C-alpha positions in Angstrom: 16.2 4.1 -9.5 15.1 1.1 -7.4 11.9 -0.6 -8.6 8.8 0.3 -6.6 5.2 -0.8 -6.8 4.1 2.7 -8.0 6.8 3.0 -10.7 6.3 -0.6 -11.8 2.6 0.1 -12.5 3.2 3.3 -14.4 3.4 3.1 -18.2 7.0 3.6 -19.3 6.3 7.0 -20.8 4.6 8.2 -17.6 7.5 6.9 -15.5 10.1 8.5 -17.7 8.3 11.9 -17.5 8.3 11.8 -13.7 11.8 10.7 -13.2 13.2 13.1 -15.8 12.3 16.0 -13.4 13.0 14.2 -10.1 15.4 15.6 -7.6 17.3 13.2 -5.3 17.9 14.0 -1.7 19.8 12.2 1.1 18.5 12.6 4.6 20.3 12.0 7.9 18.3 10.8 10.9 16.3 13.6 12.2 16.4 15.7 9.0 13.0 17.3 8.2 11.5 16.7 4.8 8.4 18.9 5.3 6.3 20.4 8.1 2.6 20.2 8.7 0.9 23.0 6.9 3.6 23.4 4.2 2.2 23.7 0.7 3.2 20.7 -1.5 5.8 21.3 -4.1 7.0 17.8 -4.4 5.8 14.2 -3.7 8.7 12.2 -2.4 9.3 8.6 -3.4 11.3 6.7 -0.8 14.2 4.8 -2.3 15.9 3.8 0.9 15.4 4.2 4.7 12.4 4.9 6.9 10.6 8.2 7.4 8.3 9.0 10.3 5.1 11.0 10.1 4.4 13.0 13.3 1.8 15.3 14.8 2.1 17.7 17.7 -0.6 18.6 20.2 -1.2 22.1 21.7 1.5 21.5 24.3 4.0 20.5 21.6 4.0 16.8 22.5 4.9 14.7 19.5 3.1 11.5 18.4 4.3 9.3 15.6 1.2 8.5 13.6 2.8 6.4 10.9 6.0 5.3 9.1 6.8 5.4 5.4 9.0 2.6 4.0 11.0 2.1 0.8 8.8 2.1 -2.3 6.2 4.3 -0.7 5.5 8.0 -1.2 5.1 10.9 1.2 3.5 14.2 0.4 0.9 12.7 -1.9 -2.1 13.7 0.3 -1.3 17.4 0.2 -0.8 17.1 -3.6 -4.1 15.3 -4.1 -6.3 17.7 -2.1 -4.3 20.8 -2.7 -3.9 21.7 1.0 -1.0 21.7 3.3 0.8 18.6 4.6 -1.2 17.0 7.4 1.9 15.9 9.4 5.5 16.6 9.8 7.8 14.2 8.0 11.4 13.5 9.0 13.9 10.8 8.6 13.9 8.0 11.2 17.0 6.5 9.6 19.5 7.6 6.9 17.2 7.8 3.9 17.3 8.6 0.2 14.2 10.1 -1.5 13.4 11.2 -5.0 11.4 14.4 -5.2 8.7 14.3 -7.9 7.1 17.5 -9.1 3.7 17.6 -7.5 1.8 19.1 -10.5 3.4 16.6 -12.9 2.6 13.8 -10.4 -1.1 14.6 -10.6 -1.0 15.0 -14.3 0.6 11.6 -14.8 -2.0 9.9 -12.4 -4.9 11.4 -14.3 -3.8 9.7 -17.5 -2.5 6.4 -15.9 -5.2 4.4 -14.1 -2.8 1.6 -13.2 -0.5 4.1 -11.4 -3.4 5.7 -9.7 -4.6 2.4 -8.4 -1.1 1.5 -7.1 -1.1 4.8 -5.2 -4.6 4.1 -3.8 -3.5 0.6 -2.6 -0.5 2.1 -0.8 -2.6 4.8 0.9 -5.2 2.2 1.9 -2.5 0.1 3.5 -1.1 3.0 5.4 -4.5 4.2 6.5 -5.4 0.7 7.8 -2.1 0.5 9.7 -2.5 4.0 11.2 -6.2 3.3 12.2 -5.2 0.1 14.0 -2.4 1.8 15.8 -4.6 4.7 16.8 -7.3 2.3 18.1 -4.7 0.4 20.2 -3.2 3.6 21.6 -6.7 4.7 22.7 -8.0 1.4 24.0 -5.3 -1.1 24.8 -3.1 -1.4 27.9 0.5 -0.4 27.7 2.1 -3.8 27.1 -0.5 -4.5 24.4 0.3 -1.3 22.7 4.0 -2.0 22.5 3.5 -5.6 21.6 1.3 -4.5 18.7 3.9 -2.0 17.4 6.7 -4.6 17.6 4.7 -7.1 15.7 3.8 -4.4 13.1 7.5 -3.5 12.6 8.4 -7.2 12.4 5.7 -7.6 9.6 6.9 -4.6 7.7 10.7 -5.1 7.9 11.5 -8.2 9.8 13.5 -11.3 8.7 12.2 -14.6 9.9 14.9 -16.8 11.3 14.0 -20.2 12.8 11.1 -19.6 15.2 12.0 -15.9 15.7 12.1 -12.7 13.7 15.0 -10.3 13.5 14.3 -6.6 13.1 16.7 -3.8 12.5 14.8 -1.2 14.5 14.3 2.1 12.7 13.4 4.0 15.9 15.1 4.8 19.1 13.2 3.7 22.3 11.8 7.2 22.8 10.3 7.2 19.3 9.1 3.6 19.8 7.2 4.9 22.8 5.7 7.8 20.7 4.6 5.3 18.1 2.9 3.2 20.8 1.4 6.2 22.6 3.6 5.9 25.8 6.5 7.8 27.3 10.1 6.6 26.8 10.3 5.3 30.4 7.2 3.1 29.9 8.6 1.8 26.6 11.9 0.9 28.2 10.3 -0.7 31.2 8.0 -2.8 29.0 10.8 -3.9 26.7 12.8 -5.0 29.7 9.8 -7.0 30.9 9.4 -8.6 27.5 13.2 -9.6 27.6 13.0 -10.9 31.1 10.1 -13.1 30.1 11.9 -14.5 27.1 9.7 -12.8 24.5 12.4 -10.6 22.9 16.1 -9.9 23.0 17.9 -6.8 21.8 21.2 -5.1 21.6 21.2 -1.5 20.4 18.9 -1.3 17.4 19.0 -5.0 16.7 15.9 -6.7 18.1 15.0 -10.4 17.9 11.4 -11.4 18.6 11.7 -14.8 20.2 8.0 -15.4 20.8 5.8 -13.6 18.3 2.9 -15.9 19.4 3.2 -14.6 23.0 3.3 -10.9 21.8 0.2 -11.5 19.7 -1.5 -13.0 22.8 -0.6 -9.9 24.8 -1.8 -7.6 22.0 -5.2 -9.4 21.7 -5.7 -9.8 25.5 -5.1 -6.1 26.0 -7.7 -5.2 23.5 -10.2 -7.6 25.1 -9.6 -6.4 28.6 -9.9 -2.8 27.6 -13.1 -3.5 25.7 -14.7 -5.2 28.7 -13.7 -2.3 30.9 -15.3 0.2 28.6 -18.6 -1.8 28.5 -18.6 -2.1 32.2 
């Protein structure tokens, strides 16, 4: 199994116990791993690919509240508090996960402080990212929302090349809109505007951010203008 922050921090005996009872699963894009409300049987460790965490409102509209990347886990919240999963979880890209028995996962963490701390760091990072994204969806203007999400994706999975950043996008434009809190049409229109202005270029799922500084300016300016409008 690929080295991950959680596995690297576990004592060898703890790691071997978990992996001895793990079940590997390969997911095609769109395959569902679990639904909100399902009871936790396994905590899944992502070995490859990107998973999306989604929530639906009363009308069935879907919002992507977060992404889970290689080396991270999903399903740990339900295992920790003993309730159902808070979100749906499905594959954004072709993915490979290792299912860890939820009860054994908790047992190992109780006896392995370093592993528990590694999990806490991962959850803290995801919570911070989700909180910032939610704040921007609620307060920022549409271009600022999309600029923020593109910069986040570049930070998480981009490759710097010269003055730009190359990103193999894990999401279709409709999902990118859901991540930024906008409809597909708005996401497509804003992306075209960014390309027209020389900030990005893209072909299919391959995106190159040409002016990360300009996207950061749009992101910050959108927050500032929205904040001033609220105070007024």
